N, C-alpha and C positions, 0 to 999 in steps of 0.2 A: 593547536590541535583542532579547535573549532573551525578554523579556516580550511584545514585539510578535509574535514568532514563535509564542509559546504561544497568544496570542489568535487568530492567523491559523489555526493548526492546529485550534483548538477550533471556529472558524467553519466550516472545511472539513468537519469531522466532523458538525456540525449539518446542513449542506447534504446530505451523503451520507445521513444518517439520514432526513431529510425525503424525499429522492428514493426511498429504499427503501420508506418507508411509503406513498408515493403509488402505487408500482408494486404493492405488496402489496394495496392497496385495489382494484386493478383486478380481482382474482379472489379466490376463497376457497381455503382449503386443502382440496383434494379430489384424489384419494380420501383418506380418513382415515388409512389405513395400507396397507401392501403386501400384496396377495393374489395376486401374480404367481407362478404355478407353472411348473415346468420345461417342461412340454409346451405352455404357452401360446404362441401364435404371435406373431411380431413381435419388435422389439427389447426387451431387458430393461428393465423399468420403472425400476430403480435407475439406469439410464444415460440417462434422459430429458434431464437437464440438458445432457449432452454431445451426445446425438443430436439434440435439438430445442432449441438454445440460444435465449436471449433470450425465454423464456416461450413458445416455439413448441409447437404441438400436433401429434400424429401425423397428424391428419386435415387439417391446413392445406393449402390448395391443391387439395383434392379437390372434386368437383362435388356432394357430398352436400348436400341441402337439407332444412331443418326445415320440415315442412308445418304451417302455422299454422291455427288454427280461428277464422274470422271476424277474421283479422288479429291474433289473440292467441295466445300460447303455450298449449298444452294444459294443463289444470288440474294434472295431476301434475308439470308442469315449470315452472309459473309462477314459483315462487321461484327455481329454478335459472336461469331466463332473466333474473331480476333480479340474481342474484349473479355469474353467469359473464360472461366477456368478450363472447361472442356467443351468439345463439340457437342457432346451429349447434353450438357447444361444449356448451351446456346439453342439447340433445337427444341428442347422441352420448355425453356423459360423465355427465350427471346433475349433482347427485343427484336421483333421482326421489322423489316424495312419495306413496307407496302405503301409508302407515301401517305400514311394515315388515311388510306382509302378502304381500309378494312380487309377482311379475310374470311375464308370459310374452310372448315375441316370436316372430313368424313372418316369415321372409324368403321372399318369393315371387319367382319369376323375372319379369323385366321386360326381356326381350332387345331390344325395340324402342327402349328409352331408355338401357339400361345393360347392358353385356356381363356375363353371369352368371359368368364366370371359373370358379371351382371349386364353385359352388353345386350344380349338378346332380349332382355326384359324391357328395353327402351329403344328398340329400332324405330326410326321415324321418317325414312325417306326411301325413294327408289331412284336408281340412275336413269337418266334420260336416253337409254339405249335399249329399252325393253318395251314390248307392247303394253304390259301391265302398267308401267310407270306413266305412259301417255294417256291412260284412261282417267287420270286425275291424281291428286295427292293422297288418295286413300291407300294406294299401294306403298308399303313402308318396310319391306323386308330386306333391304340391301345393307342396312347398317344405321349408324347414328350420324346425323349432320348438324353442325352448329357453326355459327359465324357471328360477325359483328362489322359495323361500319367504322370502328375505331381500332387502331393497331394495338394500343396499350391494354386492351381487354384480353389479349391472347394469353398472357401469363395467368390471369385469374381463371379463365375458362379451362385451360390445360390443368391447372392445379385441382380444380373442382372435379373434373371428369376423370382425372387420374385416380383420385381417392374414391370416386364412385365405382371404380374398377370396371369401367366400360372398356374392356381390354380387346385389343386387336391391332390391325395394321392401320396406321394413321397417315392420311394424305391431306395436306393443306395447300391452299393457293391464295394469292393476293386478289382482292376485289370482291366487294359485296354488292354495292348498288350499280345501277346501269352506268355504263361507260367508265367504271372505276378501274377496269383492267381489260385485257384481251378476252378473258372468259369469266366475267363476274357471275356470282350466283343468280342475280336478277336477270341474266340473259335468257334463262329458261331452257338451257341445254345441258346443265350439269346434273341437277337433281330436281325432283318434283316438289320437294319441301325441305326446309332447313330452319332449325331453331335459331334464336338470336340472343346474344348477351349484350346488354346495354353497358355503356360506360358510366361508372360511378365517378362523378366529378370530385375534384379535390376539395371543393367548398362544401360538399354535402356532409351531413352528420352521418358518418358510416355506421354508427350504432343503430340507426333507424332503418338501414337497408336490410331487407329480408331475403330477396331472391332476384338478383340482377339478370338471371336467365329468363325470367318470365314477367317481372314487374317493373314499373317505372319508379320515379323518385317518391311517389306517394303510395307505393306498394299496391298499385292497381295494375291489371294486365297491360303490358306495354304495347301489344298488338303489332310488333315489328317482325314477327316470324315470317319467313318467306313461305307462302302457300299458294303460289300462282301456277304451280304445276309445270309440266314440260310443254313448250310451245310447239304447235302443230308444224310450223315451218322447219322443225328439226327432226321430223320423223324419218328422214333418210338416214339418220345415224343409228337407227335400230339395228342391233346385231353387230355393231362395230364399236371400237373403243371410244370413250368420251373424248372429244377433242379439247385438249388442254395445253397450255403453254408451259412446258416444263421449266422454263427459265424463271417463272414466278411461283413455282410450287416446290414443296419439300415433303419428305416422308420420314416416319419413325416406325421401325419394326419393334414388336413387343411393347406397344404402348399400354400403360395402365399399371396400377399397383399390383404386385404379385399376390397370389392367394396365400392363405395362412399356412398351407403345406408346402410352399415353394422352397426348394433348397438347391436350386441350380446355379449356373454361372452368371456373373455380372456382365452386362453389356459394356461396363467400363473398360474391359480388356481390349476393346477396339480402339481406345484412345492411345495416341502417341505418349511416351513417357513424359516428354517435356511439356505436354499440355495438361498434365495431371498436377494439381496444386495440393491435393489432400493427401497427407501421409498414409492414412488408412487405406485409401483407394489405391495408392501407389504400391503398397505391399501386397495387394491382392493380385497384381499383374505379374505373371510369370517372367516376362521379359524386362521387368523394371525393378529397381531397388531405391530406397530412400538414402540419399547422401546427407549424412548428419552434418558434415562440414559446410556444404553449400546450402543445406536446408532446402533441397529440391529433389524432384523425382528424376532419375536418370536411367538410361538403358543399362542393363546388366551386361558387362563385358564377357563374362565367362559363359561358355556354352553349357548347356545342360549335361550333367555327367551321364555317361553310358552305364549300363549295368556292370560292365567289367571294371569301371572306375570305383564302384561302391564296395567297401571292404568290411562292412558290418552287416549282420543279419537283420537288425532292426530297421535300418535305413533301406536295405535292399527290398524287404517285403512290402514297402509302400508302393513301389513301382515295378519291381522285377520279381524273380523267384530265386530263393536261396537254395542252392544245390549242395547237400551234404550236411555234416553236423556243424554246430555253432563255431567251433574253433578252426576246423580244417576245410570247411565248405567254401564255396565261391558264389558270387552273384551272377546270374545269367538271365538272358531274355526269357520271359515266360513262353514255354513251348520248346525251348532249346535244352531244357534240363535232361540229363542222361544219367543213369546209375553209374556210380564210380566204385571201383574195387575197394578203395579206402573207406567208403561209407558203410560197408557191410561189416558189422562188428561180431559176427558169429560164423562158424564154419558152414552151417546150413544155409544162411543167407548168401554167403560168398559163392557157393556152388550154383545158386540160381542166377548169378550175374554172368552174362556171356563174356568170355575172355578173362575170367578171374580164377584164381586158385587159392586155397588156404595154405599159408606158410606156417607150418608147425614150429619152425625155429623162432620166428618173430611173433608167432601167435597173432597173425594179421592176414587180411585178404589182400593179395597182390595180383598184378597182371601176369598172365600165363607166360608171356615172353621174357619175363625178368630172368636173368641168368643166375644160376645157383649151382653149388657143387655138393656132392655127398659129404665131402670132408668138412663142410660147414655145419653139418648136423652133429650135435654134441650128445644127444640122448639116444639110447638104444631103441626105445619104443618108436621114437620119431623116425629113426633110420629104417626100421623094418617096415614102416608104413609106406615108404617110397619104393616103388617097383624097381627103379634103376639102382637102388643101393642095397648094401649088405653090411651087417654089423660083425666085426671081428672081436670076439670076446677077449682074447689074450691082449690084444693091443688097445682094446676099449676105444675103437675108432670106427667110423662109418666110411666104407669104401664103395667105389662104383663096382657094379657086377661086371665080371669079365665075360 
């Protein structure tokens, strides 16, 4: 008996190890290590397992959308899109592939599509295609710009500014310092100013880091913000789009944490079913369903039912209009509902419905073209109410008038 229990326990352990290995394969270990500083916004990174259980992400359920290029992930995020659970996760968290030469991002207001929340309270740059921006870095009304010379800071800056609710349209590109890309921030033709996030090294005591967006390892101003303005030699681009290499850039629509009153759709709906690893996210997608046997998100084979396919009033009212009473009605497209004779349960109502007449024999409202005969009327009063009929007292029957 003891031997059997030992074998059973061993089998259970193997199953658990296999399950954990499958779950781990769904995602990579990212970020590599903790760079969360005291002044970073949002819940503490080390509490994520408790705050977002079952592998959840801080951006789950948000309407953020990864903007693809010709249906594919942008070049700096192609590997991340392959390694991470969803494209949305790859775009928001990375890792980005900029050759560790850094990046810069601009959050621009997009109030028609996404409330700016706190963005306008911290605008800090102007694009190098306006006269005002070329006057110096004092003009700062185009949005919020931030970057770094290290690739792995991207996760931490995104997380911080997401929770600050600096909401808008996000566009990021590879390259911070001179010659780090085709159009680096230091070229002086992108923006007149841009904040900087320093890398917190793995050897640092993270508990002593206060603000990596503004301070060095000693919590003194790091002085690495780009403030050299727009270079005069690029004045010819005033009034034209900023020249950027799209092959090293990527965009996110609806960036930033939703406001407290947000109750709209999730951007997760744009993900393909087989790219969704989270059961809860899968169930939110109309075209997907969770396969309990395969333990994965799959496309729903069945087409959405039409109104005519729905046969109960409760289900019908969610998406269509129920025409008629609860038992004898039918589900129709909203706007297609028409009054029906059988829905009128009184003589007065029946007369108001075009094409209907009150049948005294059946005590019901019927269509006018329904065939009937005087001989079918059994009661004297009913017979006399019909113009075409006459009641014969001796025979006690209703006959058609001659």
